[in-house]
Backbone as ProteinMPNN parsed JSONL, in Angstrom:
{"seq_chain_A": "MMYRDIKSGDIDEVYKVELSAFSEPWTLSSLREELNNKLSRYIIAEDENGNIIGYMGAWFIIDEAHITKVAVHKDYRGLGIGDGLLRSFVEKCMNEKICSMTLEVRASNIVAQNLYKKYGFVLGGIRKEYYNDNKEDALIMWKQLREVF", "coords_chain_A": {"N_chain_A": [[-23.805, 71.436, -119.43], [-22.965, 67.607, -118.785], [-20.762, 65.612, -116.506], [-19.994, 62.963, -116.164], [-19.314, 59.238, -114.948], [-18.152, 56.339, -116.646], [-21.055, 54.686, -118.951], [-21.883, 50.679, -119.323], [-23.298, 50.746, -121.236], [-22.965, 53.101, -122.922], [-21.054, 53.069, -124.757], [-21.36, 52.487, -127.357], [-22.362, 55.708, -128.542], [-20.082, 56.071, -127.374], [-17.811, 55.331, -129.154], [-17.809, 56.555, -131.268], [-18.008, 59.111, -131.044], [-15.078, 58.925, -130.478], [-14.546, 57.713, -133.132], [-14.667, 60.683, -134.176], [-12.912, 61.851, -133.269], [-10.106, 61.354, -133.27], [-7.632, 60.738, -136.008], [-5.934, 58.439, -136.74], [-8.27, 56.412, -134.774], [-9.038, 53.823, -132.397], [-10.171, 50.715, -132.481], [-13.424, 49.411, -132.628], [-14.147, 46.816, -130.808], [-11.083, 46.671, -129.183], [-11.916, 49.458, -127.848], [-13.972, 48.652, -125.842], [-12.639, 46.257, -124.956], [-10.692, 47.895, -123.717], [-12.154, 49.436, -121.844], [-13.048, 47.861, -120.114], [-10.982, 46.972, -119.054], [-9.714, 46.707, -115.75], [-8.034, 48.698, -114.409], [-8.443, 50.656, -116.116], [-10.321, 53.608, -115.994], [-12.758, 55.76, -116.826], [-14.396, 58.946, -118.092], [-17.459, 61.064, -119.688], [-18.487, 63.575, -121.453], [-21.827, 65.13, -121.022], [-24.196, 66.365, -122.938], [-26.909, 68.934, -122.87], [-29.129, 67.558, -124.204], [-28.722, 64.348, -123.214], [-26.611, 63.499, -125.447], [-23.789, 61.869, -125.184], [-20.96, 63.494, -125.789], [-18.05, 63.57, -125.184], [-15.197, 62.489, -124.504], [-12.893, 61.072, -121.067], [-10.425, 59.157, -120.011], [-7.329, 56.879, -118.497], [-5.834, 54.854, -117.42], [-5.489, 53.65, -113.396], [-2.798, 52.835, -111.982], [-1.562, 52.519, -108.907], [-1.068, 54.637, -107.141], [-0.831, 56.123, -109.169], [-2.128, 58.31, -112.084], [-2.431, 57.313, -115.17], [-3.004, 59.45, -118.554], [-4.866, 58.66, -120.72], [-6.725, 58.781, -122.75], [-8.219, 61.628, -124.333], [-10.999, 63.342, -126.295], [-13.341, 65.485, -127.763], [-16.248, 65.439, -129.909], [-15.412, 66.484, -133.082], [-17.411, 68.575, -133.88], [-17.911, 69.329, -131.249], [-15.685, 70.611, -130.274], [-13.333, 73.296, -128.982], [-15.687, 74.87, -127.309], [-15.563, 74.705, -124.43], [-15.567, 72.233, -123.205], [-13.123, 70.005, -123.408], [-12.042, 71.186, -121.362], [-13.744, 70.643, -119.664], [-13.838, 68.257, -118.819], [-11.111, 67.481, -118.686], [-10.535, 68.402, -115.56], [-13.444, 67.313, -113.941], [-11.725, 65.332, -114.137], [-9.396, 65.207, -112.841], [-10.408, 65.992, -109.992], [-11.576, 63.532, -109.881], [-9.292, 61.882, -109.657], [-8.363, 63.313, -107.44], [-10.567, 62.311, -105.205], [-9.633, 59.877, -105.673], [-7.686, 59.078, -103.726], [-4.972, 59.431, -105.905], [-1.869, 60.258, -106.568], [-0.214, 61.938, -108.888], [-0.732, 62.375, -111.917], [0.283, 61.619, -115.909], [0.759, 62.036, -119.217], [0.904, 61.87, -122.508], [1.598, 64.408, -125.54], [-0.09, 65.137, -128.436], [3.932, 66.906, -130.183], [2.953, 68.977, -131.991], [0.333, 69.738, -131.029], [-0.373, 72.148, -130.123], [-2.987, 73.601, -128.222], [-3.898, 71.573, -126.316], [-1.784, 71.461, -125.238], [-1.373, 74.107, -124.088], [-4.3, 73.624, -122.405], [-3.425, 71.569, -120.466], [-1.285, 72.505, -119.539], [-2.323, 75.153, -117.825], [-4.048, 72.892, -115.786], [-1.742, 73.224, -114.602], [-0.461, 70.907, -115.586], [3.402, 69.917, -116.314], [6.191, 69.868, -118.437], [7.679, 66.834, -118.808], [9.521, 65.54, -120.518], [10.688, 63.306, -123.705], [8.554, 62.138, -125.591], [10.385, 60.324, -129.159], [9.342, 60.621, -131.972], [6.702, 58.948, -131.385], [4.287, 58.462, -132.612], [2.06, 56.675, -134.977], [0.897, 57.569, -137.319], [2.4, 60.188, -138.127], [4.611, 59.514, -137.266], [5.498, 61.439, -135.414], [6.849, 64.01, -132.445], [6.423, 63.544, -129.131], [5.278, 64.399, -126.059], [5.803, 64.815, -122.679], [4.147, 64.892, -120.395], [3.618, 65.174, -116.295], [1.863, 66.257, -113.518], [1.696, 66.884, -110.07], [-0.642, 66.513, -107.847], [-0.552, 65.212, -104.778], [1.489, 64.697, -102.488], [3.831, 61.97, -101.515], [3.54, 59.635, -99.119]], "CA_chain_A": [[-23.172, 69.925, -119.827], [-22.705, 67.021, -117.298], [-19.523, 64.943, -116.747], [-20.17, 61.236, -115.516], [-18.353, 57.926, -115.33], [-19.049, 56.184, -118.118], [-21.238, 53.226, -117.986], [-21.366, 49.5, -120.389], [-24.258, 51.376, -122.328], [-22.583, 54.607, -123.196], [-19.623, 52.7, -125.707], [-21.487, 52.784, -129.473], [-21.755, 56.831, -128.971], [-18.093, 57.09, -127.269], [-16.831, 54.992, -129.974], [-18.261, 57.857, -132.48], [-16.56, 60.914, -130.852], [-13.539, 58.291, -131.521], [-13.658, 58.427, -134.868], [-14.192, 62.12, -135.207], [-11.207, 63.402, -132.804], [-8.588, 60.934, -134.266], [-6.788, 60.374, -137.486], [-6.042, 56.947, -135.908], [-8.746, 55.978, -133.322], [-9.038, 52.703, -131.736], [-11.425, 49.696, -133.086], [-14.649, 49.216, -131.045], [-13.258, 46.071, -130.012], [-9.924, 47.778, -128.943], [-12.489, 50.103, -127.427], [-14.421, 48.062, -125.747], [-11.311, 45.805, -123.932], [-9.823, 49.445, -122.803], [-12.96, 49.848, -120.545], [-13.138, 46.732, -119.389], [-9.795, 46.986, -118.309], [-9.984, 46.974, -114.549], [-7.093, 49.872, -114.524], [-8.903, 51.972, -116.863], [-11.211, 54.512, -115.327], [-13.292, 56.651, -118.108], [-16.036, 59.543, -117.648], [-17.971, 61.013, -120.371], [-19.352, 64.534, -121.223], [-23.131, 64.369, -122.018], [-24.657, 67.54, -123.835], [-28.249, 68.72, -121.967], [-29.832, 66.624, -124.708], [-27.992, 62.966, -123.328], [-26.08, 62.783, -126.142], [-22.704, 61.584, -126.26], [-19.89, 64.926, -127.028], [-16.461, 63.945, -125.018], [-14.295, 61.369, -123.087], [-12.074, 60.67, -120.931], [-9.775, 57.823, -119.431], [-7.288, 56.757, -117.685], [-5.443, 54.169, -116.495], [-5.198, 54.837, -112.17], [-1.75, 52.048, -111.474], [-0.847, 52.821, -107.769], [-1.378, 55.928, -107.005], [-0.842, 57.006, -110.265], [-3.585, 57.691, -112.949], [-2.107, 57.764, -116.919], [-4.192, 59.916, -119.239], [-4.695, 57.492, -122.314], [-7.787, 60.067, -124.153], [-9.241, 63.138, -123.893], [-11.516, 63.591, -126.982], [-13.927, 65.754, -127.959], [-16.214, 65.524, -131.094], [-14.824, 67.447, -133.978], [-18.437, 69.252, -133.906], [-18.103, 70.598, -130.161], [-14.668, 71.469, -130.358], [-13.906, 75.241, -128.235], [-16.319, 74.581, -126.732], [-14.207, 73.495, -122.722], [-15.543, 70.923, -123.581], [-12.056, 69.153, -122.91], [-11.589, 71.996, -119.782], [-14.664, 70.39, -118.321], [-13.932, 66.862, -118.968], [-9.935, 67.115, -117.532], [-11.357, 69.253, -114.715], [-13.677, 66.698, -113.602], [-11.72, 64.272, -114.232], [-8.967, 65.83, -111.494], [-11.497, 65.681, -109.078], [-12.075, 62.137, -109.256], [-8.048, 61.426, -109.284], [-7.986, 63.518, -106.014], [-11.181, 61.785, -104.801], [-9.774, 58.154, -105.466], [-6.079, 58.836, -103.723], [-4.122, 59.563, -107.471], [-1.16, 61.024, -106.392], [0.507, 61.773, -109.939], [-0.813, 62.243, -113.565], [1.043, 61.313, -116.367], [0.045, 62.043, -120.739], [1.138, 61.722, -123.65], [0.601, 64.619, -126.091], [1.199, 65.304, -129.824], [4.295, 68.101, -130.232], [2.239, 69.654, -132.788], [-0.973, 70.05, -130.155], [-0.323, 73.23, -128.481], [-4.264, 73.771, -128.202], [-3.999, 70.503, -125.591], [-1.11, 71.96, -124.293], [-1.578, 74.962, -123.479], [-5.115, 72.963, -121.898], [-2.617, 70.807, -119.353], [-1.112, 74.039, -119.189], [-4.192, 75.806, -117.104], [-4.646, 72.841, -114.613], [-0.506, 72.654, -113.396], [1.028, 70.015, -116.23], [4.445, 70.796, -116.535], [7.242, 69.297, -118.907], [8.54, 66.595, -117.616], [9.869, 64.96, -121.596], [10.18, 63.548, -124.741], [9.526, 60.909, -127.22], [10.898, 60.707, -130.095], [8.143, 59.503, -133.095], [5.569, 58.448, -130.934], [3.185, 58.495, -133.393], [2.804, 55.848, -136.112], [0.981, 57.69, -138.589], [3.253, 60.689, -138.755], [6.274, 59.958, -136.314], [6.09, 62.829, -134.436], [7.474, 62.945, -131.287], [5.177, 63.152, -127.633], [5.102, 65.487, -124.82], [5.626, 63.754, -121.595], [3.544, 65.573, -119.133], [3.148, 65.342, -114.979], [1.27, 66.199, -112.503], [1.55, 66.021, -109.235], [-1.657, 65.664, -107.152], [-0.085, 65.154, -103.66], [3.392, 64.471, -101.683], [3.748, 60.673, -101.968], [4.106, 59.675, -98.219]], "C_chain_A": [[-23.021, 69.044, -118.112], [-21.251, 65.941, -117.608], [-20.547, 64.036, -115.728], [-19.229, 60.061, -116.014], [-19.182, 56.973, -116.212], [-19.483, 54.393, -118.279], [-21.265, 52.347, -119.588], [-22.797, 50.228, -121.393], [-24.446, 52.312, -123.147], [-21.295, 54.076, -125.046], [-20.072, 52.948, -127.168], [-21.532, 54.779, -129.559], [-20.653, 57.246, -128.535], [-17.973, 56.651, -128.47], [-17.08, 56.255, -131.631], [-17.909, 59.689, -132.367], [-15.645, 60.456, -130.785], [-13.158, 59.038, -132.072], [-13.918, 60.298, -135.49], [-13.549, 62.426, -134.379], [-9.994, 62.227, -133.081], [-8.061, 60.811, -135.293], [-6.195, 59.276, -137.646], [-6.62, 56.236, -135.033], [-8.905, 54.136, -134.187], [-10.221, 52.011, -132.682], [-12.629, 50.039, -132.155], [-14.129, 48.405, -130.704], [-11.725, 46.503, -129.014], [-10.458, 49.378, -127.545], [-12.869, 49.851, -126.439], [-13.507, 46.466, -124.828], [-10.434, 46.91, -122.885], [-11.099, 49.189, -121.702], [-13.121, 49.393, -120.074], [-12.27, 46.469, -118.697], [-9.577, 47.084, -117.006], [-8.561, 48.432, -114.128], [-7.566, 50.699, -114.933], [-10.044, 52.715, -115.674], [-11.438, 55.785, -116.673], [-14.609, 57.51, -117.956], [-15.894, 60.335, -119.267], [-18.745, 63.214, -120.179], [-20.74, 64.231, -122.087], [-23.795, 65.492, -121.989], [-26.191, 66.904, -123.053], [-29.246, 67.765, -122.476], [-29.07, 64.979, -124.551], [-27.152, 62.742, -124.205], [-24.015, 62.607, -125.827], [-21.059, 62.046, -126.861], [-18.186, 64.904, -126.299], [-16.678, 63.004, -124.228], [-13.107, 61.678, -122.774], [-11.314, 59.35, -119.991], [-8.25, 58.041, -118.833], [-6.797, 55.951, -117.464], [-4.55, 53.912, -114.641], [-4.045, 52.806, -111.877], [-1.227, 52.986, -109.992], [-1.821, 53.711, -107.483], [-0.941, 56.89, -107.851], [-1.339, 56.989, -111.81], [-2.634, 58.948, -114.265], [-3.042, 58.372, -117.908], [-4.173, 58.474, -120.658], [-5.793, 58.265, -123.64], [-8.33, 60.881, -123.487], [-9.59, 63.204, -125.0], [-12.944, 64.404, -127.114], [-14.304, 65.447, -129.2], [-16.331, 66.989, -131.669], [-16.411, 68.71, -133.532], [-18.478, 70.11, -132.32], [-16.654, 71.031, -129.669], [-14.379, 73.34, -129.747], [-15.148, 75.678, -128.178], [-16.174, 75.194, -124.866], [-14.942, 72.841, -123.201], [-14.987, 69.915, -122.469], [-11.219, 70.239, -121.526], [-12.05, 71.185, -118.992], [-14.273, 68.419, -117.449], [-12.444, 66.6, -118.112], [-9.908, 67.947, -116.095], [-12.068, 68.204, -112.854], [-12.923, 65.697, -112.993], [-9.984, 64.453, -112.82], [-9.518, 65.487, -110.104], [-11.72, 64.084, -108.484], [-10.687, 61.789, -109.511], [-8.251, 62.152, -107.911], [-8.476, 62.732, -104.502], [-10.298, 59.884, -104.259], [-7.974, 58.083, -104.867], [-5.411, 58.47, -104.711], [-2.778, 60.151, -106.357], [-0.033, 61.695, -107.4], [-0.557, 61.395, -111.018], [0.108, 62.01, -114.701], [0.192, 61.273, -118.043], [0.785, 62.158, -121.433], [0.957, 63.081, -124.829], [1.165, 64.932, -127.592], [2.474, 66.799, -129.732], [3.636, 69.112, -130.992], [0.564, 70.437, -132.178], [-1.09, 70.959, -129.639], [-1.81, 73.761, -128.146], [-4.49, 72.589, -126.87], [-2.984, 70.629, -124.678], [-1.07, 72.237, -123.031], [-3.454, 74.42, -121.897], [-4.504, 72.131, -120.287], [-2.337, 71.556, -118.494], [-1.748, 74.826, -117.412], [-3.869, 74.902, -115.75], [-3.198, 72.022, -113.674], [0.416, 71.415, -114.365], [2.142, 71.341, -116.923], [5.278, 69.484, -117.589], [7.815, 67.823, -118.946], [9.78, 65.234, -118.975], [9.705, 64.655, -122.853], [9.557, 62.342, -125.569], [9.309, 60.526, -128.742], [10.253, 60.15, -131.01], [7.799, 58.648, -132.908], [4.897, 57.566, -131.765], [3.384, 57.722, -134.558], [2.215, 56.2, -137.178], [1.697, 58.655, -139.176], [4.405, 60.508, -138.468], [6.565, 60.788, -135.412], [5.829, 62.443, -133.321], [6.3, 63.689, -130.808], [5.993, 63.59, -127.038], [5.368, 64.424, -123.816], [5.227, 65.017, -120.461], [2.853, 65.18, -117.956], [2.275, 66.45, -114.791], [1.206, 66.249, -111.33], [0.633, 66.947, -108.089], [-1.669, 66.467, -105.529], [0.518, 64.672, -103.605], [2.946, 62.973, -101.254], [4.42, 60.088, -100.308], [5.455, 57.771, -98.396]], "O_chain_A": [[-22.983, 69.458, -116.953], [-20.846, 65.612, -118.723], [-21.435, 64.314, -114.922], [-18.61, 59.953, -117.072], [-20.392, 56.873, -116.412], [-18.86, 53.369, -118.001], [-20.913, 52.839, -120.661], [-22.886, 49.725, -122.513], [-25.41, 52.557, -123.873], [-20.995, 54.749, -126.032], [-19.363, 53.481, -128.022], [-20.876, 55.307, -130.457], [-20.098, 58.29, -128.877], [-18.004, 57.599, -129.254], [-16.449, 56.466, -132.667], [-17.717, 60.718, -133.016], [-14.752, 61.277, -130.992], [-12.418, 60.02, -132.111], [-13.602, 60.899, -136.518], [-13.335, 63.635, -134.472], [-8.841, 62.651, -133.007], [-9.257, 60.564, -135.444], [-5.849, 59.02, -138.8], [-5.953, 55.428, -134.388], [-8.907, 53.58, -135.285], [-10.988, 52.623, -133.425], [-12.668, 50.791, -131.181], [-13.208, 48.811, -129.995], [-11.951, 46.469, -127.805], [-9.751, 50.007, -126.757], [-12.399, 50.592, -125.576], [-14.197, 45.781, -124.074], [-9.834, 46.791, -121.817], [-10.768, 48.668, -120.637], [-13.533, 49.896, -119.029], [-12.461, 45.781, -117.694], [-8.848, 48.076, -116.988], [-8.806, 48.919, -113.024], [-7.365, 51.777, -114.373], [-10.406, 52.172, -114.63], [-10.581, 56.456, -117.249], [-15.705, 56.991, -117.742], [-14.869, 60.354, -119.948], [-19.225, 63.82, -119.222], [-20.925, 63.591, -123.122], [-24.112, 65.798, -120.84], [-26.614, 65.785, -122.762], [-30.058, 67.193, -121.749], [-28.835, 64.369, -125.594], [-26.63, 61.641, -124.027], [-23.192, 63.338, -126.378], [-20.305, 61.543, -127.694], [-17.304, 65.717, -126.576], [-17.634, 62.646, -123.541], [-12.289, 62.261, -123.487], [-12.061, 58.677, -119.282], [-7.869, 59.199, -118.661], [-7.579, 55.669, -116.555], [-3.325, 53.966, -114.539], [-4.665, 51.771, -111.632], [-0.575, 54.025, -110.104], [-3.046, 53.615, -107.547], [-0.7, 58.071, -107.601], [-1.12, 56.08, -112.61], [-2.355, 60.142, -114.382], [-4.029, 57.665, -118.113], [-3.369, 57.684, -121.153], [-5.696, 58.29, -124.867], [-8.808, 60.891, -122.353], [-8.523, 63.163, -125.612], [-13.824, 63.86, -126.446], [-13.395, 65.144, -129.973], [-16.851, 68.034, -131.277], [-16.153, 69.676, -132.813], [-18.945, 71.242, -132.191], [-16.542, 71.777, -128.696], [-15.063, 74.319, -130.046], [-15.65, 76.615, -128.799], [-16.837, 76.116, -124.391], [-14.768, 73.159, -124.378], [-15.468, 69.343, -121.491], [-10.145, 70.033, -120.961], [-11.5, 70.805, -117.958], [-14.374, 67.808, -116.385], [-12.386, 65.824, -117.158], [-8.766, 67.957, -115.635], [-11.727, 68.203, -111.672], [-13.104, 65.206, -111.879], [-9.806, 63.546, -112.008], [-8.976, 64.741, -109.288], [-11.916, 63.605, -107.367], [-10.928, 60.611, -109.775], [-8.318, 61.291, -107.034], [-7.871, 62.508, -103.454], [-10.322, 59.151, -103.27], [-7.145, 57.315, -105.354], [-5.081, 57.285, -104.741], [-3.138, 60.427, -105.213], [1.034, 62.016, -106.875], [-1.152, 60.317, -111.022], [1.198, 62.362, -114.25], [-0.838, 60.61, -118.159], [1.752, 62.749, -120.953], [-0.169, 62.901, -125.291], [2.344, 64.986, -127.941], [1.991, 67.809, -129.219], [3.792, 70.254, -130.561], [-0.097, 71.33, -132.708], [-1.821, 71.001, -128.65], [-1.602, 74.808, -127.533], [-5.561, 72.848, -126.32], [-3.035, 70.135, -123.552], [-0.939, 71.731, -121.916], [-3.522, 74.889, -120.761], [-5.126, 72.168, -119.225], [-2.667, 71.631, -117.31], [-1.378, 74.789, -116.238], [-3.519, 75.488, -114.726], [-3.155, 71.121, -112.837], [1.557, 71.042, -114.092], [2.104, 72.453, -117.451], [4.954, 68.303, -117.465], [8.973, 67.995, -119.328], [10.548, 64.375, -118.542], [8.863, 65.293, -123.484], [10.339, 61.635, -126.206], [8.233, 60.46, -129.336], [10.479, 58.941, -131.055], [8.019, 57.601, -133.518], [4.87, 56.336, -131.736], [4.425, 57.801, -135.21], [2.542, 55.59, -138.196], [1.91, 58.568, -140.386], [5.323, 61.061, -139.073], [7.593, 60.903, -134.746], [5.194, 61.479, -132.893], [5.449, 64.268, -131.484], [7.205, 63.423, -127.183], [5.171, 63.239, -124.088], [5.977, 65.819, -119.903], [1.68, 64.83, -118.088], [1.986, 67.339, -115.592], [0.363, 65.398, -111.044], [1.123, 67.934, -107.539], [-2.226, 67.479, -105.106], [0.655, 63.848, -104.509], [1.854, 62.777, -100.72], [5.645, 60.075, -100.187], [6.257, 57.497, -97.503]]}, "name": "protein", "num_of_chains": 1, "seq": "MMYRDIKSGDIDEVYKVELSAFSEPWTLSSLREELNNKLSRYIIAEDENGNIIGYMGAWFIIDEAHITKVAVHKDYRGLGIGDGLLRSFVEKCMNEKICSMTLEVRASNIVAQNLYKKYGFVLGGIRKEYYNDNKEDALIMWKQLREVF"}
């Protein structure tokens, strides 16, 4: 498995992962817009054949990374791809002098919550009825990477 920064030519394969991973996927144009945003940083997970099977991204705002997406193609779940993406992204944040990371996760997504906890994320709050598809709450999770000076 290889983890690398996303390239403009990856968009179509990334979109296939998006469609597979989410009940309310972004449109292709929304995804293109996101990847062209100067604040966004994305990495992909690529298998040994060069197929993109997962991706992760965040907005880097000053010294904080707000994770916007973690997606693994449904056919590759349970194989440690999400773990590898998160590990690689934390390293990327450390290299870019990010001090903290934050994200929202569905209250029902225990697998993702446990992965985030494994990497030191802690519960910071709740956004009531955050998700449009079913009005589910989102848990806000934080990770401190380094002290703010």
